[in-house]
N, C-alpha and C positions, 0 to 999 in steps of 0.2 A: 562189978557189972551192974548196970542200971536195970531195975525191975520195972517192967512196963505193966500197967494195970489196964486190962480191957476185958470186955465181956464177949464171949463167943456167941455169935448169932445162931439160934436154933430154928427161927422162923422169921418170915418177912411180913410186913404189913403194907397193904396197898394204900397209897394216898388217894388214888382214884379221883372221885368227884367231890371230895369232902369240902372243897372251897365253895361249892354251891350250897344254897339253902335247901331245906327239906322239900319245899314246894317245887323248885326247879328240878331237883333230883327225881321227884315223883313223876313229873312231866317227861323227863328223859327216859325213865323206866318204862312208862307206857309206850312211848314211841319206839324205843329199841326192842321191847318185847314183841310189838306188832311187826316190826321189820324182821326180827328173828323168826317168828312163826311163819311169816310170808316167804322168807327164804327157804325154810325147810319144806313148806308146802309146794313152792314153785319147783324146787329141785326134784321133789318126789313125783310131781306131775310130768316133768321132762323125762325122767327115767322111765316112768310107766308108759307114756306115749311112745317113746322110742322102742321099748321092749315089745309092745303090742302091735306095732305097725312094721311089718317086715320090709316094706320099701324104704324104711329109714335105717335099715341095717347096712349102712355105708360107713367108710372111714370117718367122714365128717361128723356123723352123729355118734359114732363109737367114741371119738375123742370128747365130744360134748357130754356123753354119759359119764365118762371117767372124770371129767372136770366137775360135773355136778356132784359126784360122790366125794371128790376131794374137797370141794367148797363146803359141802355139808359137814364133813369131819373138821374142817378148819374152823367153822363157826361154833361147832359144839365145844371145841377146845378153848374158845375165848369168851364167847358171849354170855353163857350162863354165869360165869364168875363175875363178869362185868355187871350184869343185872343184879347180882347179889351185892356188889360193892355200892350200887346206887341206893339200895335199901338199908345197907349197914356199912357206913363209912369206916375207915381204919380196920378193915377186915384182914385177918391173919391167914397166912398160908405156910405150910411147912416147907423146908428146903427140898425134900424129895418131891413134894407136890409141885413146887415151883419149877424144879428141873423137868418134871413130867410135862407140865404145860408148855414150857419152852421147847421141849423136844417135838411135841405134836404140832405146835405152831410153826416151827421151822420146817418140819417134814412136809406138811401140806402146803405151806406158803411157797417153798422152793418148787415143789412138785407142780403147783399151779403155773409158775413162771415158765417151766419147760414144757408143760402141756400146751400152753398158748403158743409156744414156738413151734411145736409139732403141728398144731392146727394151722399155723401160718404156712408151714411147709406143704401141708395137705392142700391148701388153697392154691399154692404156687403150682403144684403138679397138676391139679384139676384144670386150671386156666391156661397154663403155659405148655403143658404136655398132655392134653386130654386123651389122645389115642392110646397112650401107654399108662393112663391113670390106674386102671384096674390091675395092671401088672406091677407097677411100682408100689402102689399103696395096697398091696395084698394084706390078708389077715395077719400073716407072720410079721410083716413090716410094722403094721399098726401096734401089735402086741409088743414088739421090741421097742418102739418109740415110747409107748406108755410105761412099760416096765423100766425103761431107762430113766424116765422122769422121776418115778418113784425111787429108784436106786440113788439118784443124785440127791433127792430130798433127804433120804435116810442118812446118807453119808455125811452131808453137811450138818444135819441136825446132831448127829452123834459127835462130830468134831467140835461144833460150837458149844454144845452142852458140856462136854468134857472140859473145854477150855475155860468156860465161865465158872463152873463149879469146882475147879481146881484152885480158884482164888480163895484167900482167907477173908471171911466176913466177920467183922467185930464192931460192937457198939451200934453203929448206924444200921437200921433195918427197915426204914420206911422207903418203899419203892415209889418213885414219883411217876406212877403210871396206873393203869387199871388192869394190867396183866404182866406176866413175867417176860420182859423183853431184854435183849442183850445190853444195850447201852445204859438203861436205868439200873441194871444189876451191877454192871462194872463201876458205876459211880459209887456204889456202897462198899466196894472192896477196900480193905486196909492194906493195899499193896500197890506197887507201880503197875499200871495196866497198859502202858504205852505200846508194848510189843503186841499184846493181845488185841488192842484196838486197831492197830495197823493190819494185823491178820484178818480181823473182822471186816475192815474196809476192803481188803483185796478179795475176800470171799463175796462181799456184797457186789463188787464190780463184776465178778464172774457171773453171779446169779442174775443181776439186773442188766448190766450193759451188754454182755455177750448175747443173751436172747433178744434184746432190743435190736442189736446190730443185725442178727440173723433174720428177724422179722422185717426189718427195714429193707434189707437186700431182697427178701422174697417179694415185698410189695413194689420195689423198683421194677423187677421183672414183670410182675402182675400188671402194673399200670401201663408199662410199655406195650405188653401184649394186648391189653384191652383197647388201647388207643389205635391199634392196628385193625380192630374189628370194623367191618364196613358198615353194618347196620346200627342205627341208634338203639333199637330194641335189644340187640345183642350186647352192646356196651352197658346198657342199663341193668340187664340181668346179671352180667359179670360183676359190676360194682355192687349190686344188691347182695350178691353172694358173700362179698368180703366185708360189707359194712358192719354187720353184727360183730364179727371177730375184731375188727379194727377199733370199734367203739370200746369194747371190753379191754383191749390191750392198752389204749391210751389212758383210760382211767386207772387201771391196775398198776401199770408201770409208773405213771405220773406221780401218784400219791406215795407209792412205796419208795421210789427213788428219792423223793424230797426228804424222807425221813432218814434213809440209810446212807445216802451219798453226800448229804450236806455236812458242813463242819459242825462241831459240837455246838449245841444250843443251850442257853440257860433258861429259855422259855419252854419249860416242860409242859405247860398248859397248852401252848400251840402244838407241840408234838402229839399230845393226847388227842386234841381235836382232829388233827389230820389222820392219826391212827384209826379214829372212828370210821373214817371214810373207807379204808381198805379192809377193816375188820367187820364192818356192819353193812355198808352200802354196796361195795364191789361184789361180795358174794350173792347179793340180791340182783345186781345188775346183769349178771351172766344169764340166768334163766329168763328174766324179764325181756332183755334185749333180744335174745334168740327166739323167744316166743312171739313177741310183737312184730319183729322185723322179718320173720321167716314164714313164708306162706306155706311151705310144706309142713312145718310143725303145727301151724294153726289148723290146716285141713286135717292132719292126722288127729289132732285133739277133737275136732268136731266129729270125725268118724268114730272115734272112741266113745264119744257121748251119744252116738247114734243120730247125729244131725247131718244136714246136707253141707258138704264142703263149699268153700268159697269159690266163685267162678274165676 
Protein backbone atom coordinates (compact mmCIF):
# COMPACT_ATOMS: atom_id res chain seq x y z
CA UNK A 1 0.00 0.00 0.00
CA UNK A 2 1.30 3.48 -0.91
CA UNK A 3 1.77 5.77 2.06
CA UNK A 4 0.55 9.30 1.34
CA UNK A 5 2.19 12.15 3.20
CA UNK A 6 0.01 15.16 3.91
CA UNK A 7 -0.58 17.66 6.69
CA UNK A 8 -4.08 17.97 8.11
CA UNK A 9 -5.16 21.61 8.13
CA UNK A 10 -6.15 23.00 11.55
CA UNK A 11 -6.56 26.62 10.48
CA UNK A 12 -6.95 28.70 7.34
CA UNK A 13 -5.20 31.88 6.25
CA UNK A 14 -6.92 34.62 4.25
CA UNK A 15 -5.08 35.86 1.22
CA UNK A 16 -7.33 38.89 1.44
CA UNK A 17 -5.74 42.01 0.01
CA UNK A 18 -2.11 40.97 0.46
CA UNK A 19 -1.41 41.67 -3.23
CA UNK A 20 -1.88 45.38 -2.50
CA UNK A 21 0.82 47.50 -0.91
CA UNK A 22 0.51 48.88 2.63
CA UNK A 23 -0.47 52.36 1.39
CA UNK A 24 -3.37 51.03 -0.71
CA UNK A 25 -4.53 48.72 2.07
CA UNK A 26 -4.58 51.63 4.50
CA UNK A 27 -6.75 53.69 2.12
CA UNK A 28 -9.13 50.74 1.70
CA UNK A 29 -9.23 50.29 5.48
CA UNK A 30 -10.26 53.91 6.05
CA UNK A 31 -12.90 53.79 3.28
CA UNK A 32 -14.40 50.46 4.40
CA UNK A 33 -14.36 51.44 8.07
CA UNK A 34 -16.24 54.64 7.23
CA UNK A 35 -18.79 52.69 5.13
CA UNK A 36 -19.17 50.09 7.89
CA UNK A 37 -19.81 52.71 10.60
CA UNK A 38 -22.19 54.53 8.27
CA UNK A 39 -24.07 51.27 7.63
CA UNK A 40 -24.44 50.57 11.36
CA UNK A 41 -25.53 54.16 12.07
CA UNK A 42 -28.00 54.26 9.15
CA UNK A 43 -29.66 50.99 10.10
CA UNK A 44 -29.85 52.10 13.75
CA UNK A 45 -31.52 55.36 12.66
CA UNK A 46 -34.01 53.48 10.45
CA UNK A 47 -34.94 51.14 13.31
CA UNK A 48 -35.27 54.00 15.81
CA UNK A 49 -37.40 56.17 13.51
CA UNK A 50 -39.76 53.29 12.67
CA UNK A 51 -40.04 52.31 16.35
CA UNK A 52 -40.82 55.86 17.55
CA UNK A 53 -43.32 56.79 14.82
CA UNK A 54 -46.52 54.77 15.12
CA UNK A 55 -47.79 55.75 11.66
CA UNK A 56 -44.83 53.76 10.27
CA UNK A 57 -45.99 50.57 12.00
CA UNK A 58 -47.18 49.09 8.72
CA UNK A 59 -46.16 45.89 6.86
CA UNK A 60 -43.80 47.79 4.53
CA UNK A 61 -41.82 49.27 7.41
CA UNK A 62 -42.02 46.07 9.43
CA UNK A 63 -40.13 44.27 6.65
CA UNK A 64 -37.74 47.22 6.34
CA UNK A 65 -36.98 46.93 10.09
CA UNK A 66 -36.34 43.19 9.83
CA UNK A 67 -34.14 43.76 6.77
CA UNK A 68 -32.15 46.42 8.66
CA UNK A 69 -31.52 44.00 11.55
CA UNK A 70 -30.50 41.25 9.14
CA UNK A 71 -28.20 43.55 7.14
CA UNK A 72 -26.54 44.73 10.37
CA UNK A 73 -25.86 41.15 11.51
CA UNK A 74 -24.64 40.32 7.99
CA UNK A 75 -22.05 43.11 8.01
CA UNK A 76 -20.92 42.29 11.56
CA UNK A 77 -20.20 38.72 10.44
CA UNK A 78 -17.99 39.83 7.52
CA UNK A 79 -16.59 43.35 7.69
CA UNK A 80 -14.66 43.38 11.01
CA UNK A 81 -12.59 40.38 9.85
CA UNK A 82 -12.09 42.04 6.45
CA UNK A 83 -10.84 45.24 8.13
CA UNK A 84 -8.47 43.17 10.21
CA UNK A 85 -7.13 41.50 7.05
CA UNK A 86 -6.39 44.91 5.56
CA UNK A 87 -4.17 45.81 8.50
CA UNK A 88 -2.66 42.36 8.92
CA UNK A 89 -2.41 40.31 5.69
CA UNK A 90 -2.16 36.51 5.81
CA UNK A 91 -4.36 36.46 8.89
CA UNK A 92 -5.29 33.03 10.30
CA UNK A 93 -8.71 31.73 11.32
CA UNK A 94 -9.48 28.41 12.99
CA UNK A 95 -11.69 25.84 11.26
CA UNK A 96 -14.51 26.28 13.84
CA UNK A 97 -14.18 30.07 13.43
CA UNK A 98 -14.37 29.74 9.65
CA UNK A 99 -17.42 27.47 9.88
CA UNK A 100 -19.10 29.97 12.23
CA UNK A 101 -18.46 32.88 9.88
CA UNK A 102 -19.77 30.93 6.88
CA UNK A 103 -22.87 29.95 8.87
CA UNK A 104 -23.81 33.53 9.78
CA UNK A 105 -22.90 34.83 6.33
CA UNK A 106 -25.23 32.32 4.65
CA UNK A 107 -28.01 32.66 7.23
CA UNK A 108 -28.32 36.43 6.90
CA UNK A 109 -27.48 36.52 3.18
CA UNK A 110 -30.22 34.03 2.26
CA UNK A 111 -32.60 35.68 4.70
CA UNK A 112 -32.07 39.03 2.93
CA UNK A 113 -32.94 37.47 -0.44
CA UNK A 114 -36.28 36.16 0.78
CA UNK A 115 -37.07 39.29 2.79
CA UNK A 116 -36.72 41.32 -0.41
CA UNK A 117 -39.14 38.86 -2.02
CA UNK A 118 -41.61 39.36 0.83
CA UNK A 119 -41.27 43.13 0.39
CA UNK A 120 -42.02 42.72 -3.32
CA UNK A 121 -45.17 40.76 -2.46
CA UNK A 122 -46.16 43.49 0.01
CA UNK A 123 -45.87 46.14 -2.74
CA UNK A 124 -47.87 43.91 -5.10
CA UNK A 125 -50.75 43.61 -2.63
CA UNK A 126 -50.63 47.34 -1.75
CA UNK A 127 -50.90 48.47 -5.38
CA UNK A 128 -52.86 45.66 -7.06
CA UNK A 129 -55.28 44.85 -4.23
CA UNK A 130 -55.42 47.96 -2.00
CA UNK A 131 -58.93 47.36 -0.62
CA UNK A 132 -57.89 44.03 0.91
CA UNK A 133 -54.34 45.10 1.83
CA UNK A 134 -54.92 45.30 5.58
CA UNK A 135 -56.61 41.88 5.56
CA UNK A 136 -54.03 40.06 3.41
CA UNK A 137 -50.98 41.70 5.00
CA UNK A 138 -52.10 41.38 8.59
CA UNK A 139 -49.71 41.06 11.52
CA UNK A 140 -49.79 37.26 11.43
CA UNK A 141 -49.02 37.14 7.68
CA UNK A 142 -46.06 39.51 8.10
CA UNK A 143 -44.62 37.46 10.97
CA UNK A 144 -45.03 34.25 8.96
CA UNK A 145 -43.25 35.74 5.93
CA UNK A 146 -40.40 37.11 8.06
CA UNK A 147 -39.97 33.93 10.11
CA UNK A 148 -40.14 31.87 6.90
CA UNK A 149 -37.23 33.89 5.48
CA UNK A 150 -35.18 33.30 8.64
CA UNK A 151 -36.02 29.58 8.60
CA UNK A 152 -34.92 29.18 4.98
CA UNK A 153 -31.68 31.02 5.78
CA UNK A 154 -30.93 28.81 8.78
CA UNK A 155 -31.75 25.60 6.88
CA UNK A 156 -29.53 26.44 3.91
CA UNK A 157 -26.70 27.64 6.17
CA UNK A 158 -26.70 24.40 8.19
CA UNK A 159 -26.85 22.31 4.99
CA UNK A 160 -24.01 24.16 3.25
CA UNK A 161 -21.71 24.43 6.27
CA UNK A 162 -22.14 20.71 6.98
CA UNK A 163 -21.43 19.92 3.33
CA UNK A 164 -18.29 22.07 3.07
CA UNK A 165 -16.72 21.07 6.38
CA UNK A 166 -17.31 17.37 5.83
CA UNK A 167 -14.55 17.66 3.19
CA UNK A 168 -10.95 16.80 4.12
CA UNK A 169 -8.52 19.74 4.10
CA UNK A 170 -4.83 18.99 3.84
CA UNK A 171 -1.67 20.91 2.94
CA UNK A 172 -3.26 23.92 1.18
CA UNK A 173 -4.80 26.33 3.67
CA UNK A 174 -4.70 29.80 2.03
CA UNK A 175 -8.22 31.05 1.21
CA UNK A 176 -8.21 33.26 -1.89
CA UNK A 177 -10.73 35.62 -0.34
CA UNK A 178 -11.22 37.99 2.60
CA UNK A 179 -13.83 35.81 4.35
CA UNK A 180 -14.88 32.16 4.49
CA UNK A 181 -17.02 31.55 1.41
CA UNK A 182 -18.10 28.27 -0.16
CA UNK A 183 -16.20 28.25 -3.46
CA UNK A 184 -12.79 29.39 -2.10
CA UNK A 185 -13.07 26.74 0.64
CA UNK A 186 -13.94 23.95 -1.78
CA UNK A 187 -10.86 24.81 -3.85
CA UNK A 188 -8.72 23.86 -0.84
CA UNK A 189 -10.30 20.44 -0.28
CA UNK A 190 -8.10 17.42 -1.04
CA UNK A 191 -11.04 15.42 -2.39
CA UNK A 192 -13.35 15.46 -5.40
CA UNK A 193 -15.89 18.26 -4.90
CA UNK A 194 -17.84 17.87 -8.17
CA UNK A 195 -21.04 16.59 -6.53
CA UNK A 196 -20.92 19.17 -3.73
CA UNK A 197 -20.31 21.99 -6.23
CA UNK A 198 -23.31 20.84 -8.26
CA UNK A 199 -25.48 20.80 -5.11
CA UNK A 200 -24.21 24.28 -4.23
CA UNK A 201 -25.16 25.50 -7.71
CA UNK A 202 -28.68 24.06 -7.33
CA UNK A 203 -29.08 25.75 -3.94
CA UNK A 204 -27.79 29.04 -5.41
CA UNK A 205 -30.35 28.77 -8.21
CA UNK A 206 -33.14 28.27 -5.65
CA UNK A 207 -31.94 31.13 -3.43
CA UNK A 208 -31.29 33.64 -6.22
CA UNK A 209 -33.34 32.74 -9.28
CA UNK A 210 -36.57 31.74 -7.51
CA UNK A 211 -36.88 35.02 -5.54
CA UNK A 212 -35.92 37.02 -8.65
CA UNK A 213 -38.64 35.29 -10.67
CA UNK A 214 -41.23 35.94 -7.93
CA UNK A 215 -40.21 39.61 -7.68
CA UNK A 216 -40.31 39.93 -11.48
CA UNK A 217 -43.84 38.47 -11.60
CA UNK A 218 -44.93 40.85 -8.82
CA UNK A 219 -43.61 43.84 -10.75
CA UNK A 220 -45.28 42.73 -13.99
CA UNK A 221 -48.63 42.93 -12.18
CA UNK A 222 -47.59 46.16 -10.42
CA UNK A 223 -46.59 47.94 -13.64
CA UNK A 224 -49.74 46.70 -15.40
CA UNK A 225 -51.88 48.11 -12.57
CA UNK A 226 -49.99 51.41 -12.42
CA UNK A 227 -50.41 52.01 -16.17
CA UNK A 228 -54.17 51.72 -15.67
CA UNK A 229 -54.19 54.59 -13.15
CA UNK A 230 -55.83 57.60 -14.78
CA UNK A 231 -53.98 60.46 -13.10
CA UNK A 232 -50.30 61.18 -13.70
CA UNK A 233 -49.85 62.06 -10.01
CA UNK A 234 -51.29 58.69 -8.99
CA UNK A 235 -48.92 56.86 -11.33
CA UNK A 236 -45.97 58.88 -10.01
CA UNK A 237 -46.81 58.05 -6.38
CA UNK A 238 -47.20 54.36 -7.18
CA UNK A 239 -43.85 54.23 -9.02
CA UNK A 240 -42.15 56.14 -6.20
CA UNK A 241 -43.45 53.59 -3.69
CA UNK A 242 -41.67 50.78 -5.57
CA UNK A 243 -38.52 52.61 -6.69
CA UNK A 244 -36.56 52.14 -3.45
CA UNK A 245 -37.28 48.42 -3.25
CA UNK A 246 -36.49 47.87 -6.93
CA UNK A 247 -33.16 49.73 -6.64
CA UNK A 248 -32.02 47.56 -3.74
CA UNK A 249 -33.20 44.38 -5.51
CA UNK A 250 -31.28 45.12 -8.73
CA UNK A 251 -27.97 45.83 -6.97
CA UNK A 252 -28.31 42.97 -4.47
CA UNK A 253 -29.27 40.22 -6.92
CA UNK A 254 -27.07 41.54 -9.72
CA UNK A 255 -23.80 41.32 -7.77
CA UNK A 256 -24.64 38.11 -5.88
CA UNK A 257 -25.81 36.30 -9.02
CA UNK A 258 -22.60 37.24 -10.83
CA UNK A 259 -20.55 35.46 -8.15
CA UNK A 260 -22.65 32.37 -7.47
CA UNK A 261 -24.24 31.61 -10.83
CA UNK A 262 -21.28 32.15 -13.15
CA UNK A 263 -18.92 29.31 -14.10
CA UNK A 264 -15.70 28.73 -12.14
CA UNK A 265 -13.33 31.64 -12.41
CA UNK A 266 -9.55 31.68 -12.02
CA UNK A 267 -9.66 35.43 -11.44
CA UNK A 268 -10.05 35.38 -7.65
CA UNK A 269 -9.18 39.09 -7.41
CA UNK A 270 -12.16 39.96 -9.63
CA UNK A 271 -14.41 37.82 -7.42
CA UNK A 272 -13.10 39.57 -4.31
CA UNK A 273 -13.74 43.01 -5.76
CA UNK A 274 -17.32 42.09 -6.72
CA UNK A 275 -17.85 40.49 -3.30
CA UNK A 276 -16.97 43.86 -1.75
CA UNK A 277 -20.06 45.29 -3.47
CA UNK A 278 -22.60 43.00 -1.81
CA UNK A 279 -20.78 42.76 1.54
CA UNK A 280 -19.95 46.47 2.01
CA UNK A 281 -21.98 48.65 -0.35
CA UNK A 282 -25.33 46.84 -0.61
CA UNK A 283 -25.97 46.78 3.19
CA UNK A 284 -25.45 50.56 3.18
CA UNK A 285 -27.59 51.02 0.09
CA UNK A 286 -30.72 49.68 1.80
CA UNK A 287 -31.10 52.32 4.58
CA UNK A 288 -29.71 55.15 2.42
CA UNK A 289 -32.06 54.49 -0.51
CA UNK A 290 -35.10 54.04 1.71
CA UNK A 291 -34.22 57.22 3.64
CA UNK A 292 -33.45 59.47 0.68
CA UNK A 293 -36.25 58.29 -1.62
CA UNK A 294 -38.96 57.87 1.01
CA UNK A 295 -40.76 61.03 2.08
CA UNK A 296 -42.51 59.29 5.00
CA UNK A 297 -39.20 58.19 6.52
CA UNK A 298 -37.64 61.65 6.03
CA UNK A 299 -40.62 63.37 7.68
CA UNK A 300 -40.62 60.86 10.53
CA UNK A 301 -36.91 61.51 11.07
CA UNK A 302 -37.48 65.27 11.12
CA UNK A 303 -40.34 64.85 13.63
CA UNK A 304 -38.10 62.65 15.78
CA UNK A 305 -35.48 65.42 15.73
CA UNK A 306 -38.16 67.98 16.64
CA UNK A 307 -38.09 69.73 13.27
CA UNK A 308 -40.82 70.69 10.83
CA UNK A 309 -41.70 67.93 8.30
CA UNK A 310 -41.27 68.51 4.58
CA UNK A 311 -44.31 69.90 2.77
